[in-house]
C-alpha positions as CSV (number, residue, x, y, z in Angstrom):
1,C,-7.2,-1.4,51.6
2,E,-10.1,-1.6,48.6
3,H,-10.9,2.1,50.6
4,F,-7.9,3.6,49.4
5,R,-7.1,1.0,46.2
6,S,-10.7,2.6,45.3
7,M,-10.1,6.4,46.6
8,F,-6.9,7.0,44.1
9,Q,-8.3,4.4,41.2
10,S,-11.2,7.0,41.1
11,H,-12.3,10.5,40.4
12,W,-12.1,11.3,44.7
13,N,-10.5,14.4,45.6
14,E,-7.6,12.3,46.9
15,D,-6.3,11.1,43.8
16,M,-5.1,14.2,42.5
17,K,-3.9,15.7,46.0
18,E,0.1,14.7,47.3
19,V,-0.6,14.4,51.3
20,I,-3.9,13.3,52.7
21,E,-4.7,14.0,55.7
22,V,-6.4,11.3,57.6
23,D,-7.4,12.2,61.5
24,Q,-10.6,10.6,62.7
25,F,-9.2,7.7,64.4
26,S,-5.6,7.7,67.0
27,Y,-2.0,7.5,66.0
28,P,-2.1,4.2,67.6
29,V,-5.3,2.9,65.6
30,Y,-3.5,3.7,62.6
31,R,-0.6,2.9,63.0
32,S,-2.1,-0.6,64.0
33,F,-4.1,-0.6,60.3
34,L,-1.1,0.3,58.9
35,E,1.2,-2.4,60.7
36,F,-2.0,-5.1,59.8
37,L,-2.3,-3.7,56.2
38,Y,2.1,-4.3,56.2
39,T,2.3,-7.6,58.1
40,D,-1.3,-9.3,58.0
41,N,-0.5,-8.8,62.3
42,V,-2.1,-7.0,64.8
43,E,-1.8,-6.3,68.2
44,L,-2.5,-3.6,70.3
45,P,-4.6,-3.4,74.1
46,P,-8.4,-3.9,73.8
47,E,-9.5,0.1,74.3
48,D,-7.6,0.6,71.1
49,A,-8.9,-2.4,69.2
50,I,-12.5,-0.8,69.8
51,G,-10.4,2.1,67.7
52,L,-9.5,-0.5,64.9
53,L,-13.0,-2.8,64.7
54,D,-14.3,1.0,64.1
55,L,-11.5,2.0,61.0
56,A,-12.2,-2.0,60.1
57,T,-15.7,-1.2,59.6
58,S,-14.8,1.6,57.7
59,Y,-12.9,0.2,55.0
60,C,-14.8,-3.3,55.1
61,E,-11.9,-5.1,56.4
62,D,-14.0,-8.1,58.0
63,R,-10.2,-10.0,58.8
64,L,-8.9,-7.0,60.3
65,K,-12.1,-6.8,61.5
66,R,-11.7,-10.6,62.8
67,L,-9.0,-9.4,64.8
68,C,-10.0,-6.8,66.9
69,Q,-12.7,-8.6,67.9
70,H,-10.3,-11.5,69.2
71,I,-8.2,-8.8,70.8
72,I,-10.6,-7.6,72.8
73,K,-12.1,-11.4,74.1
74,R,-9.2,-12.0,75.3
75,G,-8.1,-8.0,77.2
76,I,-12.1,-8.1,78.4
77,T,-12.3,-7.4,82.2
78,V,-14.9,-5.9,84.3
79,E,-14.0,-2.7,83.9
80,N,-14.1,-2.2,80.7
81,S,-16.6,-4.8,79.6
82,F,-19.6,-2.9,79.3
83,S,-17.6,-0.4,77.5
84,L,-16.7,-3.1,74.8
85,L,-19.7,-4.6,74.8
86,S,-20.9,-0.4,73.9
87,A,-18.8,-0.8,71.4
88,A,-20.3,-4.2,69.7
89,V,-23.3,-2.7,69.4
90,R,-22.4,0.1,67.8
91,Y,-19.8,-1.7,65.4
92,D,-22.7,-4.0,64.3
93,A,-20.0,-6.8,65.6
94,E,-22.6,-9.6,66.4
95,D,-19.8,-12.2,67.6
96,L,-18.3,-9.9,70.2
97,E,-21.3,-8.5,71.3
98,E,-22.7,-12.1,72.5
99,F,-19.2,-12.8,74.3
100,C,-19.3,-9.0,75.9
101,F,-22.8,-9.8,77.3
102,K,-22.6,-13.4,78.3
103,F,-19.1,-11.8,80.7
104,C,-21.3,-9.0,81.5
105,V,-24.1,-11.2,82.3
106,N,-21.6,-14.1,84.7
107,H,-19.7,-10.9,86.6
108,L,-23.1,-8.4,86.7
109,T,-22.5,-8.3,90.4
110,E,-18.4,-6.7,89.7
111,V,-19.4,-4.7,86.3
112,T,-22.7,-2.9,87.8
113,Q,-19.9,-1.4,90.2
114,T,-18.3,0.1,87.5
115,A,-18.0,4.0,85.9
116,A,-18.8,2.7,82.4
117,F,-21.5,1.0,83.7
118,W,-23.1,3.6,85.3
119,Q,-21.7,5.8,82.0
120,I,-23.8,3.9,79.2
121,D,-26.6,5.7,77.8
122,G,-30.1,4.6,78.6
123,N,-31.7,2.4,75.3
124,L,-28.1,0.0,75.7
125,L,-29.3,0.1,79.3
126,K,-32.3,-1.3,78.7
127,D,-31.5,-4.1,76.0
128,F,-29.1,-5.1,78.7
129,I,-31.4,-5.4,81.2
130,C,-34.1,-7.2,79.2
131,R,-31.8,-9.9,77.7
132,A,-30.3,-10.2,81.1
133,S,-33.3,-10.9,83.1
134,R,-34.7,-13.2,79.8
135,C,-31.2,-14.7,80.8
136,G,-32.3,-15.7,84.3
137,A,-29.9,-12.8,85.2
138,F,-31.5,-11.6,88.1
139,K,-33.9,-14.7,89.8
140,N,-33.2,-15.5,93.1
């Protein structure tokens, strides 16, 4: 990973340490990241793929970011779709955002009944409603 390579070849504090604690993400996310570095493959649930997408974005690993988006697209459901949309917006994953948005609009009635829909912050919800209305989601 370019992030760690530059960390150990420069004058960062971590350069002199024998053990470096990295605790920003969960164990399954870091394990999947290491699996990707060694095997170029990743398998994990869509909910964990959100954390891995965040890590991939932080470490500028574009290929891993694309793999995470693919995992998320394969695992989208009515229950997790709005959470995944929120994550796509947060991590600036435009293709994934568009995919999740279309899924939410296509399943609008069911999506609005989920807990995830009601837990989203006001700005994202307003943006979603405006975009959905432009797509004709609220026509009779």
